[in-house]
MDAnalysis code that builds the backbone (N, CA, C; Angstrom):
import MDAnalysis as mda
import numpy as np

u = mda.Universe.empty(336, n_residues=112, atom_resindex=np.repeat(np.arange(112), 3), trajectory=True)
u.add_TopologyAttr("name", ["N", "CA", "C"] * 112)
u.add_TopologyAttr("resid", np.arange(1, 113))
u.add_TopologyAttr("resname", ["UNK", "UNK", "UNK", "UNK", "UNK", "UNK", "UNK", "UNK", "UNK", "UNK", "UNK", "UNK", "UNK", "UNK", "UNK", "UNK", "UNK", "UNK", "UNK", "UNK", "UNK", "UNK", "UNK", "UNK", "UNK", "UNK", "UNK", "UNK", "UNK", "UNK", "UNK", "UNK", "UNK", "UNK", "UNK", "UNK", "UNK", "UNK", "UNK", "UNK", "UNK", "UNK", "UNK", "UNK", "UNK", "UNK", "UNK", "UNK", "UNK", "UNK", "UNK", "UNK", "UNK", "UNK", "UNK", "UNK", "UNK", "UNK", "UNK", "UNK", "UNK", "UNK", "UNK", "UNK", "UNK", "UNK", "UNK", "UNK", "UNK", "UNK", "UNK", "UNK", "UNK", "UNK", "UNK", "UNK", "UNK", "UNK", "UNK", "UNK", "UNK", "UNK", "UNK", "UNK", "UNK", "UNK", "UNK", "UNK", "UNK", "UNK", "UNK", "UNK", "UNK", "UNK", "UNK", "UNK", "UNK", "UNK", "UNK", "UNK", "UNK", "UNK", "UNK", "UNK", "UNK", "UNK", "UNK", "UNK", "UNK", "UNK", "UNK", "UNK"])
u.atoms.positions = np.array([
    [60.741, 30.908, 38.437],
    [61.161, 29.981, 39.431],
    [62.277, 29.164, 38.644],
    [63.508, 29.100, 39.251],
    [64.584, 28.421, 38.587],
    [65.133, 27.369, 39.538],
    [65.254, 26.118, 39.075],
    [65.667, 25.026, 39.925],
    [67.056, 24.624, 39.449],
    [67.934, 24.292, 40.330],
    [69.265, 23.670, 39.979],
    [69.212, 22.238, 40.486],
    [70.168, 21.434, 39.992],
    [70.263, 20.066, 40.341],
    [70.363, 19.809, 41.857],
    [71.230, 20.587, 42.609],
    [71.342, 20.342, 44.012],
    [70.052, 20.727, 44.743],
    [69.270, 21.746, 44.293],
    [68.063, 22.009, 44.944],
    [66.995, 20.958, 44.863],
    [66.878, 20.467, 43.633],
    [65.879, 19.459, 43.353],
    [66.259, 18.117, 43.997],
    [67.521, 17.737, 43.994],
    [67.916, 16.475, 44.529],
    [67.704, 16.522, 46.017],
    [68.101, 17.662, 46.622],
    [67.895, 17.758, 48.118],
    [66.407, 17.706, 48.575],
    [65.470, 18.165, 47.658],
    [64.109, 18.104, 47.871],
    [63.487, 16.684, 47.528],
    [64.393, 15.907, 46.850],
    [63.972, 14.604, 46.499],
    [62.687, 14.657, 45.578],
    [62.878, 15.371, 44.533],
    [61.730, 15.616, 43.641],
    [61.264, 14.321, 43.063],
    [60.000, 14.113, 43.322],
    [59.361, 12.838, 42.741],
    [58.412, 13.364, 41.658],
    [58.619, 12.610, 40.802],
    [57.701, 12.803, 39.856],
    [56.639, 11.703, 40.024],
    [56.718, 13.655, 34.542],
    [56.929, 13.948, 34.287],
    [56.850, 13.917, 33.428],
    [51.687, 19.797, 28.775],
    [52.711, 20.731, 28.516],
    [52.042, 21.769, 27.724],
    [51.346, 25.994, 26.137],
    [50.069, 25.499, 26.579],
    [49.673, 24.483, 25.589],
    [50.692, 23.647, 25.027],
    [50.555, 22.341, 24.467],
    [50.946, 21.449, 25.700],
    [50.282, 20.353, 25.771],
    [50.561, 19.472, 26.981],
    [51.365, 18.372, 26.479],
    [52.564, 18.184, 27.063],
    [53.455, 17.068, 26.693],
    [53.414, 16.142, 27.944],
    [53.375, 14.804, 27.548],
    [53.398, 13.814, 28.508],
    [54.511, 12.810, 28.285],
    [55.333, 12.508, 29.231],
    [56.433, 11.542, 28.971],
    [55.808, 10.225, 28.617],
    [56.378, 9.651, 27.573],
    [55.824, 8.398, 26.945],
    [56.855, 7.308, 27.036],
    [56.908, 6.570, 25.810],
    [57.660, 5.317, 25.731],
    [58.786, 5.358, 24.756],
    [59.755, 6.232, 24.869],
    [60.841, 6.328, 23.964],
    [61.870, 5.215, 24.405],
    [62.997, 5.342, 23.861],
    [64.001, 4.134, 24.105],
    [65.057, 4.517, 25.292],
    [64.823, 5.723, 25.864],
    [65.678, 6.033, 26.977],
    [64.766, 6.891, 27.941],
    [65.461, 7.520, 28.998],
    [64.721, 8.287, 29.967],
    [64.841, 9.773, 29.885],
    [65.514, 10.233, 28.714],
    [65.904, 11.616, 28.660],
    [64.720, 12.543, 28.115],
    [64.683, 13.672, 28.780],
    [63.662, 14.668, 28.372],
    [63.881, 15.178, 26.804],
    [65.131, 15.096, 26.419],
    [65.519, 15.617, 25.048],
    [65.182, 14.633, 23.992],
    [64.719, 13.442, 24.227],
    [64.363, 12.452, 23.209],
    [62.878, 12.683, 22.773],
    [62.749, 13.130, 21.494],
    [61.374, 13.412, 21.030],
    [60.399, 12.382, 21.185],
    [60.689, 11.076, 20.988],
    [59.792, 9.959, 21.065],
    [59.357, 9.703, 22.545],
    [59.934, 10.349, 23.488],
    [59.562, 10.190, 24.883],
    [58.358, 11.032, 25.180],
    [57.842, 11.842, 24.304],
    [56.818, 12.783, 24.576],
    [55.676, 12.727, 23.749],
    [54.457, 13.023, 24.210],
    [53.211, 13.048, 23.375],
    [52.569, 14.390, 23.597],
    [52.463, 15.175, 22.576],
    [52.960, 14.976, 21.232],
    [54.454, 14.895, 21.098],
    [54.889, 14.364, 20.004],
    [56.396, 14.103, 19.785],
    [57.192, 15.420, 20.003],
    [58.262, 15.332, 20.694],
    [59.122, 16.411, 20.930],
    [59.036, 16.859, 22.338],
    [60.262, 17.325, 22.822],
    [60.276, 17.792, 24.298],
    [59.426, 19.051, 24.473],
    [58.985, 19.360, 25.616],
    [58.205, 20.564, 25.917],
    [59.088, 21.794, 25.709],
    [58.467, 22.835, 25.405],
    [59.143, 24.092, 25.238],
    [58.801, 25.081, 26.229],
    [59.274, 26.350, 26.042],
    [59.108, 27.421, 27.214],
    [57.703, 27.802, 27.397],
    [56.713, 27.444, 26.555],
    [55.287, 27.832, 26.721],
    [54.503, 26.566, 26.988],
    [55.158, 25.503, 27.324],
    [54.432, 24.153, 27.497],
    [54.408, 23.767, 28.916],
    [53.485, 22.823, 29.249],
    [53.402, 22.238, 30.574],
    [53.907, 20.750, 30.425],
    [54.762, 20.316, 31.154],
    [55.221, 19.017, 31.267],
    [54.385, 18.180, 32.305],
    [53.795, 17.052, 31.849],
    [52.934, 16.366, 32.730],
    [53.478, 14.907, 32.886],
    [53.498, 14.507, 34.136],
    [53.866, 13.087, 34.532],
    [52.753, 12.498, 35.248],
    [52.024, 11.548, 34.702],
    [51.022, 10.818, 35.273],
    [51.291, 9.419, 35.294],
    [50.331, 8.480, 35.044],
    [50.583, 7.087, 35.216],
    [51.606, 6.472, 34.291],
    [51.626, 6.880, 32.968],
    [52.539, 6.380, 32.026],
    [54.021, 6.535, 32.534],
    [54.761, 5.440, 32.568],
    [56.097, 5.546, 32.914],
    [56.462, 5.613, 34.456],
    [55.428, 5.652, 35.245],
    [55.778, 5.784, 36.621],
    [56.305, 4.450, 37.262],
    [56.876, 4.521, 38.289],
    [57.477, 3.480, 39.031],
    [56.802, 3.070, 40.267],
    [56.989, 1.921, 40.884],
    [56.323, 1.671, 42.124],
    [57.275, 1.684, 43.329],
    [58.326, 2.455, 43.210],
    [59.262, 2.633, 44.284],
    [59.665, 4.199, 44.264],
    [60.288, 4.548, 45.346],
    [60.777, 5.912, 45.455],
    [62.235, 6.093, 45.149],
    [62.874, 5.097, 44.588],
    [64.295, 5.200, 44.231],
    [64.689, 5.107, 42.708],
    [63.894, 4.352, 42.001],
    [64.175, 4.127, 40.526],
    [63.994, 5.525, 39.826],
    [65.047, 5.896, 39.183],
    [64.922, 7.168, 38.262],
    [64.243, 6.694, 37.049],
    [63.148, 7.532, 36.651],
    [62.437, 7.275, 35.486],
    [62.377, 8.405, 34.559],
    [63.005, 9.502, 34.747],
    [63.172, 10.495, 33.857],
    [64.349, 11.429, 34.155],
    [65.069, 11.757, 33.093],
    [66.362, 12.502, 33.305],
    [66.403, 13.778, 32.484],
    [66.568, 14.957, 33.157],
    [66.708, 16.138, 32.444],
    [68.228, 16.207, 32.136],
    [68.548, 16.044, 30.815],
    [69.967, 15.854, 30.394],
    [70.505, 17.060, 29.731],
    [69.683, 18.077, 29.478],
    [70.173, 19.325, 28.908],
    [69.241, 20.513, 29.421],
    [69.844, 21.694, 29.551],
    [69.073, 22.772, 29.968],
    [67.751, 22.872, 29.312],
    [66.663, 23.258, 30.051],
    [65.340, 23.330, 29.460],
    [64.522, 24.252, 30.216],
    [63.578, 25.030, 29.572],
    [62.751, 25.945, 30.218],
    [61.339, 25.581, 29.825],
    [60.423, 25.335, 30.825],
    [59.045, 25.069, 30.573],
    [58.148, 26.068, 31.328],
    [56.891, 26.115, 30.909],
    [55.995, 27.008, 31.635],
    [55.502, 26.416, 32.951],
    [55.043, 25.040, 32.938],
    [54.510, 24.511, 34.096],
    [55.070, 23.052, 34.223],
    [55.061, 22.504, 35.451],
    [55.361, 21.168, 35.672],
    [54.279, 20.495, 36.535],
    [53.660, 19.395, 36.032],
    [52.624, 18.764, 36.769],
    [52.941, 17.288, 36.984],
    [53.172, 16.828, 38.296],
    [53.432, 15.454, 38.613],
    [52.297, 14.963, 39.378],
    [51.538, 13.961, 38.740],
    [50.322, 13.502, 39.405],
    [49.938, 12.071, 38.992],
    [50.788, 11.112, 39.290],
    [50.404, 9.723, 39.055],
    [49.215, 9.329, 39.936],
    [48.317, 8.534, 39.491],
    [47.207, 8.045, 40.244],
    [47.073, 6.583, 40.499],
    [48.105, 5.798, 39.806],
    [48.027, 4.428, 40.024],
    [48.803, 4.064, 41.293],
    [48.830, 2.789, 41.593],
    [49.417, 2.345, 42.904],
    [48.390, 2.015, 43.850],
    [48.761, 1.564, 45.025],
    [47.853, 1.192, 46.088],
    [48.466, 1.476, 47.405],
    [48.251, 2.681, 47.921],
    [48.863, 3.078, 49.198],
    [48.570, 2.133, 50.318],
    [47.284, 1.543, 50.307],
    [46.849, 0.633, 51.328],
    [47.805, -0.621, 51.381],
    [48.347, -0.984, 50.141],
    [49.207, -2.179, 50.154],
    [50.695, -1.773, 50.238],
    [50.949, -0.395, 50.486],
    [52.332, 0.013, 50.482],
    [52.944, 0.245, 49.158],
    [52.157, 0.251, 48.089],
    [52.626, 0.493, 46.728],
    [52.371, 1.896, 46.330],
    [53.406, 2.572, 45.970],
    [53.139, 3.967, 45.514],
    [53.496, 4.050, 44.051],
    [52.996, 5.017, 43.362],
    [53.324, 5.335, 42.007],
    [54.120, 6.649, 42.020],
    [55.274, 6.610, 41.442],
    [56.133, 7.807, 41.568],
    [56.826, 8.125, 40.237],
    [57.207, 9.311, 40.110],
    [58.143, 9.749, 39.056],
    [59.302, 10.294, 39.759],
    [60.461, 9.721, 39.594],
    [61.647, 10.202, 40.279],
    [62.552, 10.813, 39.229],
    [62.749, 12.097, 39.283],
    [63.467, 12.854, 38.300],
    [64.877, 13.119, 38.710],
    [65.828, 12.908, 37.767],
    [67.211, 13.221, 37.949],
    [67.627, 14.351, 36.987],
    [68.177, 15.328, 37.534],
    [68.764, 16.464, 36.706],
    [70.272, 16.341, 36.705],
    [70.748, 16.076, 35.428],
    [72.197, 15.847, 35.486],
    [72.944, 17.078, 35.981],
    [74.108, 16.828, 36.599],
    [74.945, 17.909, 37.207],
    [75.265, 18.950, 36.066],
    [75.093, 20.169, 36.502],
    [75.430, 21.319, 35.577],
    [74.241, 21.696, 34.729],
    [73.107, 20.889, 34.747],
    [71.950, 21.147, 33.886],
    [70.927, 21.917, 34.718],
    [70.186, 22.795, 34.088],
    [69.107, 23.519, 34.793],
    [67.747, 23.253, 34.111],
    [66.797, 22.983, 35.012],
    [65.389, 22.866, 34.619],
    [64.728, 24.177, 35.174],
    [64.265, 25.015, 34.233],
    [63.613, 26.260, 34.666],
    [62.108, 26.159, 34.390],
    [61.281, 26.333, 35.534],
    [59.825, 26.291, 35.444],
    [59.451, 27.732, 35.684],
    [59.085, 28.420, 34.540],
    [58.987, 29.895, 34.512],
    [57.632, 30.391, 34.961],
    [56.584, 29.476, 34.950],
    [55.244, 29.904, 35.340],
    [55.145, 30.221, 36.807],
    [54.240, 31.121, 37.147],
    [54.062, 31.437, 38.598],
    [52.734, 30.935, 39.105],
    [51.811, 30.515, 38.186],
    [50.540, 30.045, 38.540],
    [50.342, 28.596, 38.074],
    [49.540, 27.831, 38.726],
    [49.104, 26.486, 38.334],
    [50.262, 25.461, 38.206],
    [51.433, 25.725, 38.951],
    [52.471, 24.618, 38.978],
    [51.981, 23.755, 40.004],
    [51.747, 22.509, 39.531],
    [51.189, 21.461, 40.430],
    [52.255, 20.811, 41.253],
])
């Protein structure tokens, strides 16, 4: 499965390894920054990128992760659990893929 920026943007992809990588607390929002991931280093072609509570936002507009260079991963799992829908507060991961950049999710099973 190959996604391009226009496809994902139109779908308003919300969010973001068989090593599991989770986006963490680096000094920017880029997938390519090693300190943004646990374990350190961006996910690779056999990894699953997971986006849960860490780094999520409480609105559907704020970008909180940026795919700034072409990358291929095995699986992508977006599943924040924080927030309070009853109070109108959602937890989201809003991904932006820079123009001309491709995020390829190559797995065919277990893409959440």
